[in-house]
C-alpha positions as CSV (number, residue, x, y, z in Angstrom):
1,X,77.9,134.0,269.3
2,X,75.2,136.0,269.3
3,X,76.5,138.0,271.4
4,X,79.6,138.4,269.2
5,X,78.2,139.3,265.8
6,X,75.8,142.1,268.2
7,X,79.4,143.5,269.6
8,X,80.7,143.1,266.4
9,X,78.5,145.5,264.6
10,X,77.7,148.0,267.7
11,X,81.4,148.6,268.1
12,X,82.6,150.5,265.0
13,X,79.1,152.7,264.9
14,X,80.3,153.3,268.7
15,X,83.7,154.3,267.5
16,X,82.1,157.0,264.9
17,X,79.7,157.9,267.0
18,X,82.4,159.3,270.0
19,X,84.9,160.1,267.1
20,X,81.8,162.4,265.3
21,X,81.1,164.3,268.8
22,X,84.9,164.7,269.1
23,X,85.3,166.4,265.7
24,X,82.1,168.5,266.6
25,X,83.1,172.4,266.6
26,X,81.8,173.9,269.9
27,X,79.3,176.6,269.9
28,X,80.3,179.9,269.4
29,X,79.2,182.1,272.5
30,X,76.9,184.1,270.3
31,X,75.0,180.9,268.6
32,X,71.7,180.1,269.2
33,X,72.9,177.1,270.8
34,X,75.3,178.7,273.7
35,X,74.6,179.0,276.9
36,X,74.3,182.0,278.4
37,X,73.2,183.6,275.0
38,X,70.4,185.7,274.4
39,X,67.4,184.3,272.6
40,X,67.4,184.0,268.7
41,X,64.4,186.2,268.4
42,X,66.3,189.2,270.2
43,X,66.6,192.5,267.6
44,X,69.6,193.1,269.7
45,X,71.3,189.9,268.7
46,X,70.2,190.2,265.5
47,X,71.6,193.7,264.9
48,X,74.8,192.8,266.7
49,X,74.8,189.7,263.9
50,X,74.3,192.1,260.6
51,X,76.6,194.4,261.9
52,X,79.4,192.0,262.1
53,X,78.8,190.4,258.9
54,X,78.8,194.0,257.6
55,X,81.3,195.3,258.8
56,X,84.5,196.2,256.4
57,X,87.2,194.6,257.0
58,X,90.4,196.6,257.9
59,X,92.0,197.7,254.5
60,X,88.9,196.9,252.3
61,X,87.5,198.8,249.6
62,X,84.9,201.3,250.8
63,X,82.6,203.5,248.6
64,X,83.1,207.3,249.1
65,X,80.5,209.4,247.5
66,X,81.8,212.7,247.2
67,X,78.8,214.4,246.9
68,X,77.8,212.8,243.6
69,X,74.2,210.7,243.6
70,X,74.0,207.5,244.2
71,X,74.2,205.3,240.9
72,X,72.0,202.5,242.1
73,X,69.1,205.0,243.1
74,X,66.4,205.0,240.3
75,X,65.8,208.3,238.8
76,X,62.1,207.4,238.6
77,X,61.9,207.5,241.9
78,X,61.4,211.4,243.2
79,X,63.7,212.8,245.8
80,X,63.0,214.9,248.0
81,X,65.3,217.8,248.7
82,X,66.0,218.9,252.0
83,X,64.7,222.8,252.6
84,X,65.9,223.3,255.4
85,X,63.6,224.3,258.7
86,X,60.0,222.9,258.0
87,X,58.2,226.4,259.2
88,X,58.6,229.2,257.5
89,X,59.0,232.7,258.4
90,X,55.8,235.2,259.2
91,X,55.2,237.7,256.4
92,X,56.0,237.9,252.8
93,X,59.7,235.9,253.5
94,X,57.2,232.8,254.4
95,X,55.8,233.2,250.9
96,X,56.6,230.9,248.1
97,X,56.4,233.1,244.6
98,X,54.0,230.5,243.2
99,X,51.6,231.7,246.3
100,X,51.9,235.3,245.7
101,X,49.9,237.0,243.3
102,X,50.5,240.7,241.9
103,X,47.7,243.1,242.5
104,X,49.4,246.0,241.6
105,X,52.5,248.1,240.3
106,X,53.0,252.0,240.9
107,X,55.5,254.1,240.0
108,X,57.2,256.2,243.2
109,X,60.4,258.8,242.7
110,X,62.4,255.8,243.8
111,X,61.6,253.4,241.0
112,X,58.4,251.1,240.5
113,X,57.1,249.8,243.7
114,X,54.8,246.2,243.3
115,X,51.8,245.0,245.4
116,X,51.6,241.4,246.0
117,X,48.9,239.6,247.3
118,X,49.6,236.7,249.8
119,X,47.4,233.7,250.8
120,X,46.9,235.3,254.4
121,X,45.1,237.7,252.7
122,X,47.3,240.6,253.6
123,X,49.0,242.7,250.9
124,X,52.2,243.5,250.9
125,X,54.4,246.4,249.0
126,X,57.6,245.3,247.5
127,X,60.7,246.7,245.9
128,X,63.7,245.0,244.0
129,X,65.9,243.2,246.4
130,X,62.7,242.2,248.8
131,X,63.0,238.4,249.6
132,X,60.3,235.5,249.6
133,X,60.9,232.4,250.9
134,X,62.3,230.6,247.5
135,X,63.9,233.8,245.5
136,X,64.3,237.3,245.7
137,X,63.1,239.9,243.3
138,X,65.1,240.8,240.8
139,X,63.1,243.4,238.6
140,X,60.0,245.4,238.6
141,X,58.8,247.3,235.7
142,X,55.4,249.2,234.7
143,X,53.5,245.7,234.2
144,X,55.8,242.9,235.4
145,X,57.2,241.9,238.9
146,X,60.3,239.6,238.0
147,X,61.5,236.8,240.7
148,X,64.7,234.8,241.1
149,X,63.6,231.6,242.1
150,X,65.6,228.7,243.7
151,X,65.5,225.4,242.3
152,X,65.4,223.0,245.0
153,X,65.5,219.9,243.0
154,X,68.7,217.5,243.8
155,X,68.8,216.3,239.9
156,X,68.4,220.0,238.1
157,X,71.5,221.0,237.0
158,X,69.9,224.7,237.5
159,X,70.4,226.1,240.5
160,X,68.1,229.1,239.7
161,X,65.3,230.3,237.6
162,X,64.0,233.3,236.3
163,X,59.6,233.6,236.9
164,X,57.5,236.6,235.5
165,X,54.4,237.6,236.9
166,X,52.2,240.2,235.3
167,X,49.2,242.2,236.0
168,X,47.6,241.2,233.3
169,X,47.6,237.2,233.4
170,X,46.0,236.8,229.6
171,X,50.0,238.5,228.8
172,X,51.5,236.0,231.3
173,X,49.9,233.0,229.3
174,X,51.2,234.0,225.5
175,X,55.0,234.1,227.2
């Protein structure tokens, strides 16, 4: 009688365990417990799983910025602009406007010519239309040289601004 009671309790438990095992899903091929799958810490496996998770379904909505800024990027975070080549050309064309100093202006039969001192310690004679790395000389008169500087700030609506350098720095501070 004891065996019959024990068998009475074990038989339903064994039947339920068999039923649960039959209904359990088989491990997927990429799952950690599947045979032949790489170990769970493998970076390639993690990348492929993430790519599958974040891959847009066919016909799903996909955001296209069309040249606009990302609305989720903070405006307080500094943005680095792509200024093109990282190496500057030699000579005057490699200097920024803020790096040169106006040392003199000479009147010639063709107009005014300015003498700029570069950071390399050399002097350069320039006239209207000569190019620097971030701008061009637009005007030279008896006391000032005017540059048109290209603004590289991607958040700015202004693409260029005028910068004036004078022979007399005290006058430059007053403007």
